[in-house]
C-alpha positions, 0 to 999 in steps of 0.5 A, a space after each residue: 510516506 514518512 518512514 521516520 519511526 519504524 518500530 515494534 513487530 515480530 517475524 518468523 522466517 518464511 511465510 510461503 505456504 502458510 496462512 499467518 497473514 489471516 490468522 495471527 497464531 497460525 504456524 509458519 513454514 519454519 515452525 514459528 508463530 506470531 505472538 498471540 499472547 499479548 493483549 491487542 491494543 487499539 490500532 493507531 495509524 498516525 503518520 507523524 506520531 509514534 506508530 503502533 500496531 498491536 495486531 497486524 490482522 486488525 488492519 485487515 478488518 478495520 482499514 480494508 488492508 488485504 493480506 499479501 499472501 493472497 497475491 504473492 503467488 502472482 508476483 514474479 520473482 518476489 523480493 525476500 521481504 515478500 517471501 518472509 512475510 515482512 511485507 504483510 498487506 496490500 491494497 490492489 497490488 494485484 494490478 501491479 503484479 499483473 503489469 509486472 508479469 506481462 511486461 506492462 507499464 507500472 510505477 513505484 514511488 516512496 518518499 522520505 521525510 528528512 528529519 534524521 539519519 537514515 537507518 535500517 528501518 528505512 532500508 526496507 523502503 529503499 529495498 522495496 523501491 529498488 526491487 520494483 525498479 529492477 522488475 521494470 517499473 518506473 521508480 520515483 524517490 522523493 524528499 518530503 521536505 515540505 512535510 518535514 518543515 511544516 509537520 516537524 519544524 525542521 530548518 531548511 539547513 537541517 533538511 538539506 543535510 538529511 536529504 543528502 544522506 537519504 539520497 546517498 544511501 538510496 543510491 548506494 543500495 542500487 537505485 538507478 538515478 538515470 532510469 528513475 527520478 529523484 526530486 524534492 517536493 519544494 522544487 517540483 512544480 508539477 506536484 505542487 500544481 497537482 496538489 492544488 487541483 486535488 485540494 479542491 476535492 478535499 475538505 477540512 472535515 475529512 482531515 479531522 476524521 483521518 488525521 485528527 486535525 483541529 483548530 491548532 493545526 497549522 495550515 502548512 501542515 494541511 498543505 503538506 498532506 495534499 502535496 503528498 497525495 500529489 506525490 503519490 499520483 505524480 508517476 501517472 502524470 509521466 507518460 500515462 496513467 498506470 498501476 502505481 505501488 506505494 511501499 510504506 509502513 501501515 502508519 502511512 496508510 491514511 495518506 494512501 486512503 485519502 489519495 485513492 479517494 481523491 484520485 476517484 473524485 477528480 475523474 471525469 466519469 464514474 463507471 459502474 455495473 447496472 441492471 435497471 433504471 435505478 441505482 445500486 450500491 456494491 452489496 445490492 449489485 452483488 445480490 441482483 447479479 445472483 438473482 439475474 444469473 439464476 433467472 436468466 440461465 437456460 432451463 436445459 429443456 429449451 432450444 438455442 433461441 430460448 437461451 438467446 432470449 432468456 435475459 429479456 424475460 427477467 423482470 424486477 418483480 420476479 427477481 425480488 421474489 427469487 431473492 426473498 428466498 435466497 441465502 448467499 454462500 458463506 463466502 459471500 456473507 463475509 463480504 456483504 452486509 447481507 441484512 441491510 443490502 437485502 432489505 433495500 434491494 428488495 424494495 427497489 426491485 419491487 418498486 421496479 415492477 415489470 421493468 426488465 433487468 438487463 446487465 449494462 455498464 453505466 457511465 456517470 458524468 462527474 467532472 466532464 466538460 460538455 465536449 468530453 461528455 459528447 465525446 464519450 457518447 460517440 466513443 461508446 460502441 454498440 447499443 447504448 442509451 443516453 440520459 442527462 448525466 449518464 450513459 448506459 452501454 449494453 455491449 461493453 464489459 466493465 474493463 472496456 468501459 473503464 478504458 473508454 472513459 479514461 481515453 476520453 478523459 485524457 483526450 480532453 485534458 483530464 488526468 485519468 488517474 488509476 487508484 494507487 496501490 500500496 504494500 505494507 511492511 512490518 515495523 522493526 523491533 528496537 534493538 533494546 526491545 520495544 519500539 525502534 526510535 530515531 530518538 533512541 540511538 541504542 534502539 536502531 542502527 543508522 546507515 551512517 554508523 561506524 561499522 564498529 559501532 554497529 557491531 557493538 549495538 548488535 552485541 548489546 541487543 536484547 534477545 529472545 533467549 532464556 535466562 540460562 544456557 541450560 534453559 536455552 538448550 532445554 526449552 529453545 529460544 523465543 525467536 519470534 520475540 528476538 530483535 536479533 533474529 529480525 536483523 537476520 530476516 529483515 536485512 542480514 540474510 539478504 536473499 538467503 532464505 536458508 540462513 533465516 530458516 537455519 537461524 530460526 530452527 537452531 534457536 527454537 530447538 535450543 541448538 543456538 545460544 544467544 552469544 554466538 548468534 549475536 556474534 554472527 549477526 554483529 559481524 554481518 552488520 559490520 560487514 554490511 555497514 562497511 560495504 554500504 559506506 564505501 558505496 555511499 562514498 562512490 555515490 557522492 559524485 553521482 549525486 552531485 551530477 543529478 538535477 536535484 538542489 541540496 543547497 536550499 536558499 529557502 527561508 523559514 522559522 526553523 522551529 516547531 510549528 
C-alpha cells in the first residue's frame, strides 16, 4: 500500500459518458483522448520498484482489474477523481458502492510507507480515504513502518519523522481521527497476530511468482508483506466482516491479489453452485447452467404441473447432447475459455449418464472444526444432503448460503472474511516530464514545500505546449501530455469540473497559452500549499492527543538490508 512513487500518466478532463477505460484511444467527453501513439511497454507491478504502466488498458486483461466506468454510475455522489477518470480501475468495488448507497457498513483502508516527505501524489490516496469516510465508511490509515524498515532500510528515527508528516497532512486534509483509526504496523498487535495466521496459508513459491523474491530477499521483507495482508483485512476484525476498499496505485495490486487469495484460504467453508455429484469449475458451470436452463424451461404447450416437474427430467446425458451443439453468445465467449471448458464439461456430463441435473448450493469444508461443520448442517434450512466434506442445499440461493457459512464461521471463532475490494488511480506525471519521483525534487511538489517554492516549481514545469505562440494558436496545445493540465485535473480544480473542462478546451483549441496557464496554476498551487500548511499547524495539537506513538524506542540496523 506504499504510495511512495506515483508517476507517469496522462488524463483528459472528464470521463463520464465515455468508454475510454476500455478503449485507450476513445474520445473523452471534453474532446481529449488517451495517448495511443506511444509503444506499449510491459506491465510491471512492483510495489517497491519504480512503478511503470505503459497502457492502463493492459491491466484489465493481464491482471483482471476491471474498468471503473462499469460501476461509477452506481456510486452515490462520486469523488471528482472518479468523475475525471483518475480512478480508472477496480476490483469488486460494486460491493462497496452498494453498501454506500444502502447505508450499510463498509470500510476503507490505505497505508503510507514513511520514506520521505508526503507530496501531491500521496494526496490522491489521502483524498480517496477521506471521501469514503465522509460517505459513511469506517476509515483506517496506517503507517507501514515495518515495511519501510525491512524493504527500504529506513532507520526508526527517520520513520518517526516521516510518519508524523504523513499523519499531519492526512489530518489537515480532513481525516476525522475521532471517527476513524490511525495506527502503526509495529504497534498493532491484532494486525501482527492476524499476519501470523495468514502466513500459515502462504508459501515462498508464490512470493517468488508475485514479487520476484529469491534467496537474497531478507526474511523481514517477506514478513512485512504478510503484515500488509493483515492490514488490508484488519477493518473486518472491527465489529464484523464488511465490504472494504483499498485505494491504491496499480503498482500495489500484487498486495491486493495476495490478500484476496488469503482471505479465501482461511475461510471455514467454500460455497459454490453445483448441478450434480461431480465438480465443475467456473467456466464449466456457466455452460451447464445454459444447458439446464434450456432443457428445464417449460415447452409452452404443457400445464402448470409439467412446469413444476420439468427440472426432474433433465439428465446429464441430455445436457451433453444439447451442449454439443450449443454456441454461446458473443458476450459469453469473451469471458469463457470456450474450447477447454466445453470439452471437459461434455466428458463429465456423458460420464454422469442418467444422473439428474439439479441446481444446488454446495458447502465445502475447508478449515472448519468438527463442531463448526455440524453447526453448518443444522443451520442449512430446507432440503439438503450431507456428505463427507461437503453439504448440498437445494432451497438456498448462493447469497443466502454465503451468509449462513459466514455466520457459522464467526460463531465458531473463525474470521469470516470477505475478499477486499480495491480502486486504482493513475500515476501523476512529473513536473519535469516523465516519472514523478521523490528522489527528484523538481519533479514533484511536497506538501511541506514553501508556497513560493511550489509556485516556482509550477512555473518551471514542462508543458504540452507548442514551440511557439503562433503554433499554439494555430494547432492548439497537447493537454493530454501536459503535467500542468494534470495539476488542474488531479488537485488544483478541486471539485470544480467546469474549470478542468475550460482549461482543457482552451488549451486544445489554441485559446490558452502556456505562460498564462502556468501562472494560474502556480498561483492556485501556492494558495493550496499555504492553506494546507496552516491546517497542518492546527493539526499538531490533534495529533499529539491521538493514541499513536511517534517517538519509537525500537532499535535497528538503520541501513540497507
